[in-house]
N, C-alpha and C positions, 0 to 999 in steps of 0.2 A: 102132285100138286104138292107146295111146299108149304112145313107148318113149324110153328114156333112154340119154342119151349117158353113158359113162361119162369119170368126173373125172379130168380131166390130173395126174399127180403132180409137187409142184412139181419143180423142178430144185433138187438140191443144191448150198447155200454151196462157194463153194472151200475148200481147206482153210488158205490163207493167210488166206483173208478172217475166216476163223471162227475162227482163232490171232491176228486185231489184236484183235477183239471180247472177245475175252476181256482181252487185255490192258489194254486201255482202262477194263472195269470193272472188276478188279482195281485200278487206278488208282484209280477212282472211291471203291470201296468204303475201299481204304485214305485216302483223299482223306477223306470221313466220317467214318471212324473217329476220324480226328488232329481233325476238328473238335468230334466227341462229347465228347471226352477231354480239347481243351482245349491238347492238343500244339501247336495255331497257332493269332494271332490275326489274319491279316491272308492273301488269298486272292487270285491275280494270275490275270483270266481274260484269255486272246488272243480277240477277236473282229475284226471287221471295219475297225471303228474305233481299233483299234491295242490295247495291253493296259491293260486298268481293275483297279485293284485296290481290296477290299472289308474292310473290318475288321471282324469278328465282335463283335457286341455282349457276343457269352456269353461271349468270352474271357478272363474276368478274373482277372488275376494280382495279386498280391503288390506285383511292382516295376513293375505299371500303377497302382499306389496313391502310389507313391514318384515316378515320372516323372511324375505329374499333378500332385501336390503342388508341384515343383521352381518356383524363381521364374529360373528358364531354359530355353530351347527346347531341347527333345528329339528329333532329326529322326535316322531310319532311309530312308537312300538305297539303289538299287543303285549298280551302277560306272558306269549310264547318267543318271543322278542323278535319278531316276522315286521322287516319296517315298513307301516303305513306310508308314511312320507317322512319325505329328508328335502333339506333348501341344499342350496348350490355349494354356497359355504363347507356345508360338512364332507359333499362331496370332493369337494377337493383337497378337505384332511387328508380325506381316505384315498384321494388319489385316484376314481376310481369315477366313470360315466355315472351319470345322476340317476338313469333308467336303469343300469344294473345294481343299483344300491335300495331303491325301492322296490319291495318286494323280497329280496333275500332277508337275511336273519342279521342279525345285529352281532349275532356270537362272532359271525366270521371276524371281524375286524377285533378281537379282544383274546390276549391272552389269557388262558385256561384257568389263573389263579384269577384275574376279573371276569371271568365267567363266573364264578362261584358267585363271589362276593353280589355279584350286579342280582343273579338267581334271587340270592336272602333279601336281597333290596325289596326286590320286587314283590316276594312275599308276604314283606312285612309291608307295605302298601302302606305307609307313612302318612298321611291327609297334610302332613305339615312340607311333606319332602326330604330327599335325603343327596347328598354330595357323596362321591367318592373319587379317586385319581385312578386314572390308565392312562396305559399305555396302547393307542389305537396302532393297529397291524395295517398299513396299507398293502393298494394291492401288487406291491412293487417290495412286498416284504420287508419295508422301513419300520419304523415307529416312531409315533408320536407322541410324546407325553400331552394329557390332557384330563383337564377337572368335569366330570359330570354332575351335573345338577337337573336331579330325578323328581318329579312328581305326577302321582296318581289324575287321571283326566274318567269326565262322566263315561259311563259305558255306552257304546253304539247302539246302533239300530239292533246288530245281532247278540245284544246283551252278554258282546265280550270286551273285558275288562283291556283300558287303553294305556299308553306313560307317556308324556311327553318328556324329553331328554336336551338339553341345551350342554353345550359339546365346547368348551372354551378352549384353543391352540395355549398350551402353556411353552411352547417352545421358547419363543423368545421371553417369557419372566424363568426361566431354567437359565438360558444362557447369559440372563443378565445378573440372575444369582451366584454364576459360574463366576462372571468377571467381580461383582463385590465381591465372592470369599477370598477369589486370588487377590484382590486389591487390601482385602484384610487382612491378607495373609503376609503381603510384603511392608505394611504395616506393622506388623506383628514383630518382625526379622528387624525391621531396620530400630525397630526398638529395645530388641533384644541386644542387641548392635551397641545400641547407646548406654545400656544399662553394666552390657560387660564393661566399656569404656568409662565410668563412671565407679563402678567397684574395684578397676582395678589402679585408678588414681584417689582411690578412697585408703587401696589398702597400702600403695608404693611407697603415697607422699600423705594425707592427714593420718594416719594410725601410727608412723615412720614421726614423724612431729610432735605427734603428743605423748610418744614413746622417750621421745628427746626433752618434752619439757616434762613429764615423769619423773627421770632419773636425777635431772637439775635441782628439780622438786627437793628429790631424797637428799640430794646431797648439802643443799640449805639448810634444810633441816639436823640435816647430822650439824653442819658448821655453828649452828645456834647454841649459845653458851647454855648451861642449865638454869641458869640465873634468869634466864628467859621461857620460862615453862610453859606461858600462856603465848607464846609464839611458836614454838615448836609445838604444840599440841595443834593450832591450826595449820600448820604446814601439813602433820600428818594427814588433817582431814583434807588439805587441797593435794595430798598423791593419792590418796583412796580417792576422790572424786574421779580425777585425773585417770585415775584405771578403769573405774568404771565408764567415762567419757571414751576410751580407748575399746575398753570391750563393747561398747554398743558401737559404736562406729564399724570394729570388724563386723559385727554381727549384722548391719546394715550392709554392708562389702559383700557378705557372703548369701544375703537374701537376692542381692542384684543378681549375684551372677557367682555360686559356687564354684569355686575351683574344684574340691573333691569331684565334684558332679563330671568334670571332663577328664580326670586323673583318673579315676576309680568304679566311678559307674553308679547307676542309679539304685544299686539295693545298696552299696554305702552310704550315697547322700539320705537316702531313706531313711536308716538310721539313727543320723547325726543329726538329721532334723525332727524327727520324732523323741527323741532324746531329749534336745537343745529345747524342744514344746511342752514337754510332760516339765521339765524341771520351773519353768519362767512361766506356765499358768496353774503349777499345782495339779492340772487334770491326771488322774493316770489314764496310760495308754500303752498298748497292747500291739504288738507287732509280729505280724508273719510275714515273714520273706525269703521267697526263695531264693538260691546263688544264680542269678543269670551267668552259664557255663559261659553265653556268649552273647554280644555288649548287644544293646539297640541302639536302632540309628539315633542319631542325635539329635534330630526333630523330637522321636517320638519321648527318648528318658526327658528332655528338654517338656515336653510338653506335662506327661505323669506329674515329673517336680512341680509345674507352676501350679493344675490342678491340688495336689497336696497340700499346696501354700494356701492355696483360697480356701479350699475345702475346711481347713485347722485354724484358719482365723475369720472366716465365720463358726466355728466353733466356739472360740474364745470370745467372740465379740456379741454373739447369739444365743445358743445352743444351752446355757445356764447347763450343761454337762458334767458327772461327776467320772464316766468311764466312756474312755472311746479305744476302737480297736481298728487296726489296718492292715491290709493283707494286698499280700503285693504274688500275684499265680502268673502261671503260663503254659497253658495247654489249649491242642487244638491249632497250633499257627495261630492264639489271642494271647495280649497279653490284656491281664487281668486287675485293676487297683479299686479295692472296694473299701472306702471309711465310712463306719458308722458308729454314731454316739445314741447317747443314752439319757441323750437332753429332751428340751420341750420341743414339740414339732411345729410345724410351720405350711402355711395357702402354697402350693405350690404356684397357684395360677398368682400369686400375692406375695413372692416373698418380701423377707424382710428387707427396710432400704438401710444403705451403705451409705455413709457418713461424707460429704462431698469432698472433704479433706486427702479421702484415703484415694480416692480417683481411679478404683477400682467397677470392674462390672458384674461381679458378683455371679450368679448362674449364665449369666449370658456368656461369658466370657469363657469360662468354663468350657460350654456348652460349643461353644466357635473352635478352641484349640484344638477339642475332642476332633470336630469335625475337617480341620488342617490334612490330619497325619490319616484320616478316613476310619475315623471311629466314632465309637456311641458313649454319649452319655447318659444315664439315667437317673432319677431321684424319688426315693420312695419314700415318704415322711406321712404318719400318723400318728394322733394323741396315746401316749403310754409307750408307743415302740420306737420313738427316736426316732433320727434319719440315717439313711443306707444313700450312699452314694458310689455310682460303679460306675466304672468308667474299661470299654472293650477296647481292645487298638488288634487292627489282624498286624503281622510281622509275615516279614521271608521266612 
């Protein structure tokens, strides 16, 4: 006779475990409902290899069409730089398939210095947004200059901070800037050549003619009889006036193209120019100029001389200074020119206007000239501290 054993009943699940399963089931149903209704277009799933982000093909919204049609990159990232969304334009910028961009870290496309700056900006989380310049690293290790506009977004359903990034490719803009700078450089070179020609004509022709007239006027004054006292006095005054005119023409000729710069170098022309400035304006000027044992390139010497000219002209016209200090040093592969005055300061965003008849560009001209030779120009101006202009140019 066959006997059967009674089946053992399964143990009831603990109440806490059932509650947990119910909660997970409710969460799963809510997620599925959100997917079906189009409330979400991205899902993040945690696994053994870390979080993975999946973009839902069926979640098409009008804003997606707009973003995909943009000529700029659009990226949404989490606080820890995970890319939740990116459009095709950004994928083309970094030369990487879109499916490999989404879910990866945005840090992979940045240099180390740019990562530090981005981290700081995300921590600040300014509601008004932030901007920064970066060089994007592409998949083939090339670099793309780009501009990032960063704005914090509303927290998602997981209460995680997210940020929207608009990425603008600056390659064409940089190329246009370089072309414009090269064109401006050629214009300046042509201008300097024309200045040299005019300076030579003034020195070789006008100055010589004035000297000849000066000698003739002196001869005429000497030949006048003593009884012609008033005429002799007028002749002497004419001679003095002609001498002053000749000196002024010579000064203009030197300003246009100082021969001493070509013949003796930068340190010699600095001494001559600063001494002439102090004598002409009555402003005390102290020059500290190291002796350059090796001549700098002609472009660098001319650039520093022109910047000194413009700076001293600004001091004479606007600063109301009593003292000026000029120093020229060379250290660690850089030549540095510093010009400091104790006059009134000015707003760097709104520099004093130059009279149109002078035909100068002021601060913009000096910055462009420094940039021509790979240098930088910085200006500090504060009430009670005067103005300091610092030019640094790398030398071979």
